[in-house]
SEDOLUM-972207 format. One line per field, with one value per residue (C-alpha): x, y negated, z negated. Coordinates in steps of 0.001 Angstrom, whole numbers, m for minus. Layout:
# SEDOLUM-972207
xx [X	...]
yy [Y	...]
zz [Z	...]
END
This chain:
# SEDOLUM-972207
xx [100425	100043	99575	100815	99537	101965	99903	97452	98118	98040	96163	92325	93272	94730	91819	91597	95605	94653	92215	93797	96624	94255	92955	96171	95337	96860	99809	101931	98928	98824	101751	103318	105398	104540	102598	103767	100761	101732	105132	108105	111371	112213	111659	108723	107303	104841	103970	100805	102877	106249	105682	108981	108143	110437	111642	111641	109993	107377	106719	103379	102684	98975	98269	94804	93152	90641	87824	87261	88529	87660	91214	94173	97155	100254	103968	106121	108228	105374	102353	99283	95284	92592	89711	91554	92248	95177	96129	98321	99704	101668	103224	106926	105304	105119	102161	101033	103401	106280	106503	105751	108204	110681	109739	110240	113743	114732	112899	114767	117720	117109	116446	119798	121792	120124	119887	122380	121396	117952	117241	114887	113174	109710	106998	103599	101860	98358	95926	92412	89042	88692	90350	89377	91779	95472	97385	101242	103926	105806	109034	107853	106603	109527	111124	110655	106860	103925	100820	97557	93830	94530	92471	93014	93780	95932	98152	98588	99513	102062	103697	104173	105901	107893	109628	111673	114427	115615	115982	113540	115036	115727	113708	116293	116578	113230	113305	116516	114966	111472	113203	115024	111774	109561	111151	107707	106149	105531	108045	107223	107730	109657	106680	104489	107436	107964	104459	104478	107197	110312	113156	114981	118411	119874	122106	125495	124509	125559	122579	124203	125828	122119	120714	120991	124354	122034	120256	123723	124510	121349	122065	125415	123548	120941	124016	126239	123303	121892	124779	124844	121354	121118	123628	121336	118102	119314	118417	115121	113726	114836	111423	109431	109886	109017	105527	106480	106885	103033	102827	103683	100330	98720	100228	99490	95452	95985	97707	94519	92276	93439	93115	88956	88749	90969	88894	85662	86338	86997	83554	81191	82593	81887	77718	75230	72351	69471	72340	72267	68635	68567	71431	68934	66426	68342	68518	64623	64191	66835	65052	61966	63118	64922	61332	59629	62243	62166	58149	59056	61229	59140	55987	58448	59897	56252	55680	58071	56686	53737	55009	57397	54579	52732	55722	56448	54512	57118	59724	57839	58600	61656	59736	59135	63308	63338	60289	62563	65325	66291	65488	67849	69190	66932	65660	62803	63520	61156	58969	62349	63229	66732	68317	71943	74840	77740	79620	83167	85501	89280	91676	92747	91338	93565	93603	89968	89788	90184	91219	91447	90136	92502	95433	93648	93329	97127	97940	95577	95747	92054	90774	88918	86385	83383	81660	78553	76251	72951	70054	67352	63961	62970	59446	59227	63258	66134	68865	72407	73629	77213	77832	81539	81434	85452	86338	89231	90681	89346	86130	89068	89869	86840	85315	88381	87931	84015	85269	87476	84908	82012	84088	83060	85292	87320	86992	85489	84827	85024	81961	82545	80648	81968	85332	84126	81956	79061	76673	73511	72894	74576	76767	76297	78488	78351	78797	76165	75452	73386	75716	74891	77377	76968	79324	78533	81185	84419	82608	81947	79340	79713	76905	76188	73160	72527	70062	70311	70558	71631	71714	71743	71965	73349	69742	67302	64629	64002	68251	68713	65550	67193	70432	68904	67746	70772	72466	69563	70582	73170	76525	78074	81368]
yy [m279426	m282580	m282010	m284103	m283796	m284161	m282503	m280643	m276782	m274542	m271149	m270844	m269763	m273067	m274689	m271861	m272246	m275805	m275300	m272416	m274606	m277570	m275086	m274513	m277678	m280970	m282059	m279021	m277894	m274737	m274762	m277830	m279308	m280794	m279007	m280454	m279458	m279115	m279339	m278354	m277308	m275866	m278703	m277769	m275329	m276411	m273640	m273585	m275562	m275763	m275620	m277687	m276654	m276721	m273458	m272099	m272510	m271087	m271118	m270187	m269125	m268166	m265010	m265041	m261129	m260464	m260095	m260015	m256789	m254986	m253485	m254154	m252198	m254455	m253116	m255640	m253117	m251428	m251114	m253063	m251008	m253396	m250749	m247612	m249376	m250360	m253628	m254924	m258310	m259031	m255987	m256168	m257267	m254211	m256279	m259650	m261249	m260054	m263504	m265263	m263647	m264400	m268627	m267820	m266276	m269535	m271662	m269786	m270657	m274858	m275280	m273790	m275628	m278936	m277776	m275227	m273287	m274934	m271491	m268702	m269275	m267240	m266410	m266248	m264684	m266307	m263474	m264453	m264903	m262702	m259590	m258227	m256137	m256617	m253113	m254059	m251387	m251243	m251952	m254782	m256231	m256067	m258634	m262251	m261867	m261701	m260699	m261876	m263484	m267166	m267638	m269133	m265950	m264325	m267742	m268156	m264620	m265371	m268703	m267497	m264150	m266168	m268976	m267904	m269954	m269939	m274315	m276744	m278420	m282251	m284871	m286142	m282881	m282450	m286058	m285258	m281735	m282913	m285316	m282859	m281455	m283870	m287240	m288339	m287740	m290858	m291434	m290327	m292090	m290374	m290450	m288276	m285998	m285490	m284533	m281893	m280310	m281387	m282356	m285754	m284067	m281696	m278832	m280860	m284377	m285085	m286439	m288530	m290690	m291548	m292273	m296040	m296889	m298648	m295471	m294223	m296808	m296715	m294123	m295960	m299026	m298072	m295936	m299273	m301630	m298802	m298539	m301582	m302729	m299913	m301611	m305133	m303410	m301127	m304506	m305090	m301642	m302581	m305260	m302673	m301993	m305175	m303626	m302289	m305750	m305494	m304057	m307161	m309137	m306126	m306603	m310187	m309257	m306957	m309830	m312548	m310345	m310215	m314277	m314330	m311986	m314064	m317074	m314790	m314728	m318341	m319857	m317585	m319348	m322852	m321543	m322626	m320080	m321782	m321616	m317617	m317279	m318967	m316905	m313932	m314617	m314953	m311626	m310906	m313827	m312936	m309126	m311118	m312967	m309656	m308064	m310724	m310479	m307314	m307167	m309805	m307448	m304732	m307125	m308270	m304641	m303597	m306687	m306001	m302077	m303471	m305965	m302961	m300467	m303116	m303783	m300228	m299576	m301422	m298598	m296845	m299822	m298002	m294672	m296861	m296537	m292906	m293297	m296132	m294047	m294073	m290964	m288749	m290670	m289817	m291433	m291265	m291734	m290815	m288524	m286806	m286413	m287033	m286119	m287234	m284836	m286082	m290147	m291806	m293633	m293947	m295033	m291597	m291035	m288228	m286205	m285229	m284566	m281645	m281171	m284041	m286205	m285559	m286179	m289949	m290924	m289953	m292347	m294689	m296696	m297298	m299561	m296714	m293606	m293306	m289870	m288546	m285471	m284639	m282229	m282819	m281365	m281089	m279969	m277788	m276053	m277238	m278577	m280211	m283195	m284464	m287825	m289895	m293953	m294533	m298230	m299703	m302974	m303472	m302692	m300975	m298447	m297750	m296842	m294719	m292835	m291962	m291064	m288387	m287431	m286723	m284227	m281418	m278467	m282178	m281510	m284082	m284906	m282643	m282716	m284047	m282030	m278829	m280565	m281208	m278573	m280273	m278263	m276750	m273130	m271832	m273380	m274734	m273641	m276512	m274390	m275108	m278135	m280575	m283653	m287223	m290616	m294398	m297436	m300836	m302986	m301694	m299181	m295475	m293119	m289334	m286968	m283356	m281250	m277870	m275350	m273818	m270918	m270924	m269943	m273028	m274644	m278060	m278348	m277720	m280260	m279886	m280787	m283035	m285069	m285025	m285846	m288942	m289804	m289635	m291825	m295121	m293622	m295395	m294402	m295918	m294876]
zz [m193580	m191270	m187670	m184715	m181380	m178843	m175377	m174121	m175643	m172347	m174218	m174792	m177891	m178816	m180545	m182886	m183067	m184578	m186176	m188441	m189142	m190180	m192832	m194416	m196591	m197013	m198014	m200025	m201873	m200091	m197407	m196418	m192881	m190254	m186973	m183699	m181559	m177812	m178005	m175704	m177050	m173900	m171175	m169000	m171080	m173940	m176964	m178914	m181628	m183605	m187453	m188933	m192620	m195893	m195963	m192195	m188786	m186749	m182829	m182117	m178880	m177482	m175561	m173802	m173792	m170986	m173383	m177322	m178942	m182353	m182720	m181387	m181040	m180287	m180371	m179381	m176855	m175745	m173844	m175696	m176217	m176738	m178803	m176810	m173165	m172187	m171494	m168661	m167678	m164412	m162424	m164420	m167901	m170347	m172277	m172181	m175285	m172693	m171461	m174227	m176466	m173790	m174227	m178156	m177545	m175522	m178345	m180974	m178809	m178429	m181840	m183527	m180665	m182009	m185852	m186699	m190029	m189372	m191615	m190995	m187272	m187211	m184028	m184057	m181500	m181282	m179503	m178281	m177628	m180609	m182359	m185128	m186185	m185143	m185376	m185355	m185521	m189503	m187803	m186188	m189083	m190806	m188324	m187600	m185090	m186031	m183794	m184686	m184158	m186211	m189051	m192214	m193773	m190872	m190598	m194109	m194544	m191637	m192730	m196375	m194892	m192360	m193775	m196758	m197035	m201112	m201085	m199011	m196350	m196938	m195776	m193553	m192378	m191504	m189337	m187090	m186425	m185692	m183399	m181628	m180755	m180214	m179468	m178763	m182441	m184284	m186950	m190354	m193602	m196222	m198846	m196073	m195948	m199486	m199562	m197358	m199869	m198042	m200629	m201207	m200939	m199037	m200691	m199647	m201086	m204604	m206329	m208621	m205767	m204930	m208508	m209639	m211367	m213836	m214582	m215808	m217795	m220083	m222124	m223009	m224350	m227102	m228406	m229318	m230887	m232483	m234479	m235404	m236158	m238973	m241422	m240881	m241369	m244202	m246335	m245548	m246717	m250183	m250521	m250721	m254462	m255300	m256113	m259386	m260711	m260416	m264226	m265901	m264732	m266127	m269642	m269986	m269111	m272010	m274277	m273227	m275031	m278822	m279292	m279125	m281795	m284206	m282957	m283732	m287630	m287906	m286771	m289494	m292464	m291977	m290983	m293180	m294204	m292258	m289542	m289634	m289512	m286666	m285011	m285787	m283906	m280485	m280045	m280565	m277967	m275341	m275761	m275161	m271931	m270654	m270682	m269160	m266125	m265865	m265422	m262510	m260829	m260766	m259213	m256943	m255324	m255126	m252897	m250939	m250711	m249499	m246835	m245649	m245279	m243358	m241341	m240461	m237284	m235311	m234777	m232140	m229941	m229292	m228096	m225247	m223994	m222617	m220332	m218228	m217183	m213942	m211807	m209902	m206934	m204010	m200810	m197968	m194470	m191586	m194223	m194889	m198360	m199517	m202743	m203117	m204575	m204463	m203374	m203528	m201292	m200873	m198302	m197608	m194190	m192757	m195828	m195671	m191992	m189765	m185738	m183486	m186034	m188404	m185621	m184625	m188597	m188979	m185787	m186210	m190105	m191083	m194021	m195944	m196073	m197462	m198133	m199369	m199756	m199438	m200435	m197923	m197337	m193566	m192947	m196308	m195264	m197770	m195618	m196081	m195409	m195246	m194468	m193494	m193167	m191154	m191702	m189261	m188983	m185620	m182993	m180824	m183099	m184277	m180610	m180027	m182993	m182268	m179124	m180326	m183448	m180508	m178503	m179042	m181180	m182293	m185821	m187944	m191476	m194698	m197176	m200177	m202624	m200923	m202167	m205501	m206074	m206858	m205095	m207125	m205700	m202703	m201054	m197326	m194277	m191839	m189101	m185828	m187359	m185918	m185430	m184857	m184732	m184799	m184371	m186026	m185383	m187299	m188962	m187797	m188978	m188853	m190202	m189990	m191344	m191451	m192872	m196534	m196143	m192150	m189841	m188023	m184379	m183284	m181201	m183521	m183377	m187007	m188099	m185091	m186698	m190292	m188633	m186624	m190154	m191917	m190068	m192163	m195351	m197928	m198550	m201588	m202752]
END
């Protein structure tokens, strides 16, 4: 899901809403769509978000409770109770969500006016600062309004149940709806909306018209030509029968052998008895020569064995090769040992971010992002380090991005080893991490360090020292 931040959200639970929407994933892998953060479908009355999804629209409105609660009883048409105590909101309101439901109805009418047939429109009443369990009557759950504390799990369940159109809306319909609800939203390319799950064409647009006419002609072209070519290519397959002619050479080879026997009987006739005696000694001489050659061959073989035995020791030399294999990549900075667990680089900066950092990267083009994960040892205690180096076309963009990333609660860059499953043992949770950042020309480096296992705090002296040391670590994508 792509987040587009338009204005400041009105409630205190807004940050939780934004984080929950960001947790729904990138593209349409989990839940696709475009979340217009701080949109104002009704003039002068902003809401936490209007989520334009391929199969529906969600209106998210925040309601701040006076205190956290373990259990909230939240009927839409009756009074609310927090841990058994009644909650009142104003003199005329039945419950704290009365005004939110009124605003939701106005937004629904506005959407129906600007986009007739926009599909199912649902409402999420996000309550906070914290509620462990929300009890909503079954009759209310059968409708189009959900009351929940915004987490990744509750937001996912609500979006799946409320956005239930049979077919996704088209890219063009999504653009028109976003432009009507948020005129200030930046234009979104077709590839981006297709990646969020919107279809290329609407139901009333014939897809054949949009295709290249050459694609329709292409099937008829190969049908005609192969029909003509087989008559011409049918002749060439005949030559493979020529190998049968190889039989005559065999007959010729056999015919060559008979002549020697005819010449052999003709030679003994003219020989004299003296010549025959000489011929009888030839086999004896040949045998003697053969014996001499055999003895010489044996002596040469034995001498070669001796030389081979003397040259046998060199093979141990390769045994030194394994000792030269490089050790696992590690670095020591400020007497802190860091061992690499994962590293990668690409140009999809926003897809690896969350919160305000993701929104900033969606509106500002980046040149690339390099990420790395390290296992560290700080004062004898195990730690996990995640580093992101974001490159920009110019220094001004880098400075603005660093200011966004340095704002508490402004989001950050996802850890690479956690995404790719490359941690050995317990997977670290980067909550309460010590944070450091640096600016180097057009590049911004973000560092987070936590204990493994936790808990961790941002001002922990060991973690802060580790984060500052990680600013000097090499990051190779």
